[in-house]
N, C-alpha and C positions, 0 to 999 in steps of 0.2 A: 361901413361895418355890417357885421352880420349879428342881428340884435333879436333876441326873443323878450318879448314883454308879456308878462302876467300869463304865461303858458301853463297849461295844465294837460295831463294825459290820464285817461280812465281806462281801466280794464273791464271786461265783460260784467264783472260782478259789481261795476259802479265805483270801485275803489280807486282812488286818485294815487298813481304812482308818481306823478309829478303834479305839485300842487302850488299853482300861481307863482311861477319863478320868473324872475327878470335876470338876464345875463347878456353880455356883449362880448363878442369876438373882435378885437380892435386890430387892425393892421399894424404890424411892427411890434406886437406884443404877444406874450405867451400866457394863456389862461389855463390853469390847472384845476379841475374838478376832483375833489376827494370826498370820501365819505364811507361808512361801512356798506357791506353787502346789503342789497335791497333798499338803498337810499334813493334810487332813482336816476343815478348817474348815466348810465347807458341809454336809458329811456330819453333823458333830456337831450343827449347828443343826437339821438334819432329825430327827435322834434326839430332840433336845429338843422340837422342835415336835410330835412324835407321827406324823410323816409316814413314818418309818422305824422299824420295830420293832428294838431292839437284840438282837444275838446273844448278849449277856451284860450284866448290870447292870439298873439300874432308873431310870426317871425319874418323879419325883412333883410333882404340882401342888398347892400348899398341903397337902402332907401325905398326899395320896391318890394312888396309883399312876395315871400318865397313861392307862394302858389301861382303867382302871376308870370314868372320865368318859364320860358320853354326849357324842357329838361336839357336839351343839348348846350344851350347857352349857359345854364346854371351849372352843368358839369364842368364847363371850361373854367369856371372860377372857384369851385368848391369841390374838394376831394375828401373822401372818408376812409379812413382805415379801421375796419371792424375788429372786434376781439379775434375772430377766427374766420378763416375762408377755406372752403372745401373745394379743391379742384384736383381730380383724379386723372384727367386726361394727360397723355405724355407730351405736353407742351415744353418747348424749351423756354428757359428762364427770360430770354430777351422777347419772346413772343407773350408771356405773361405780362411783363412790363408794357409791352406794345399795346395791350388792351386799355391802357390809360389814355392812349392816343385817339381812341374812337371818336370822341366828341369833336375833334379837330378837324376830321374830314379832309377837305382839299389841301390843307397845310402840308399833308404828308407827301404830295406829289413834289414839293420843292426840297425833299430830303431833310427837313427840319425835324421830322419825327425821329429818324434814326439818331440823329445827334442828341435830342432830347433823352432818349431811351438810354443811350451809352452814358450820358452825364448822370442820369438818375441811378443807374447800377453803380457807377464810380461813387456817388455821393453816400451810398449805403455800404460800401466796402465789398461789392460783388461784381466788380468789373470783370473778373476772370471767369465768371459763372455763367456768361451769356449763353453758352451752347449747352450747358447742362439741362437735364430733364427736371422739370419742376418736382414731380413726385419722389425723386431720388433724394431731395435735400432734407436736412433736418427741420424740425418745427420752427426753430429760431431762424434758419436761414429762408425758410418760406415767409416768415413774417417780415423779413427785411425786404424779400423780393416784392411783396405786396406793398411795402412802404415806397419802394422804387416806382410801383405802378402809379401811386398817389402822386408823386413828385412828376412823373411824365404827364399825368392828367393836368396838372397846374401849369405845365408848359413853361418852364424856366430853365434857361442854360445858366451856366456858373457866371457869366460875365454880364448878365442881364438884371435889370430891376423892373418888375412888372409895371405896365403902364396903367392898369386897373387893379384895384385890390383883389388878392387871391386868398383863399382860406383853406387851412388844412385841419380836418377834424380826426383825432387819434383816440381810439377806445381801448385802453390798457395796451399801448404798443410795446411795453417792455415785459410783458407777462412770461414769455417763453425765451427771454434772451438771458445770457449769462452776464455777470456784472459788467465786463468791459464793453459788451455790445449795447447794455441798457444806457451807459454813458454816452457811448457814441451816438445812439439815436436820440437821446435827448440834447446833446450838443448839436447834432444836426438841427433839431427843432429850433434852437436858440439862434443858429446862424441864418435859418431860414426867416425867422422874425426880424432879424437884423437887416434883411434885405426887403423887408416890407410886408411879408406874409402875416396874416393873422393865424395863430395857431391855438387851437383848444384841445387839451389832452385830458382825458380821464385816467387817473392814476390811483394806485393803492398804497405804494411806498410813500410815506409822509415826507421822509428826507429828501428823496429825489423830487417829488412835487415842490417842496419848498426851495429846492436848488435851482429848478428850471424856471419857475413861474414869476412873472411880473405881479400876477393876481392870483390868489387862491380863492376858490369858491367851495365852501364846505356845506355838504347836503346831508341830511338826516330825514327819514320818513317823508320823502319827496319834497322837502323844503330846503331853501337856502338859510342855513343858520348863522353864517358868517362869511364875510368876503372882504378882501383887501390884500395888501402886501404881506408876504409870508411871515415875516418877523413880527408883524403886528397882529396876525390873525391866528397863527398856530402856537396856541398857549397850552400850558399843563391843564388848566381848567377845561378849555374846549376838548382837549382830547379824552379827558375823564367824562365830560358830558355826552360827546358824540360816540365814542368807541368803548367807554365803560372801562377804561384801563388807567393805570398810574404810570406816568412818563415824565422824565425830565426833558425840557426843552432848552437847549444851549446854542449860542451862536456858533456858526460854522466856522473855524478857523481857516479852512481851506478855500473859502470862497462865500458866495451869497448864500441866503437862506439860513436855516437852523439845523441842528442835529436832534433827533429824537431818540431817547434813550428810555425804553420801557423798563418798568420794575417788575421783577418776577417774584410771585410769592414764594417764600421758603417752603 
């Protein structure tokens, strides 16, 4: 597992952005982190990814402190999709996805890298885009290319199950996507979890989070205020307390999770 225990993050003014949070990313499961702007969700993801050292607490990857892993070995097991990625060079799409293969070094000489890159592009629906120039793509297409890069990094072919646990951390992966591609990306996350990956996704859309997650983690003011299965966790009272809005929470007739219907003032 990828586990954060009692972790905190402090800004320069000594304000705690993340305050003593416990969270686990479990192989075979999807965990969605939700909460209002400024709740500390993205900072928590950076702590779990090893991009930010905790001011207190520990993060372990498969039982070993994250800080003890060599960066290349850690990158083979843990990939991160940030909210946005700036890349202005005229790389072809397959070259951008191929950047995810850098931690695998000598494996590329056996041709595996090309197969993984091709499979990753197919998985995000961009198999025909391999020769396109990355800067010419729309924002949503670029986000899907970056997701393919993460898939190439965790080194998984369609007919394989990873021998060791792998983890995928997604920071607002649906923000620049239209509804169809939002659903396709989240369906892909579910399929990856079914194949044994541990997936953590920071999301803003409560309905989408409830439909994808095995567990919801709700944050406010840097702390976890609720956690558990979506139907048990996402309640009318919690939405009022955390977001300050009135909403109805209804069972989803089309599948798992719940529907969230906000009430608008007249």
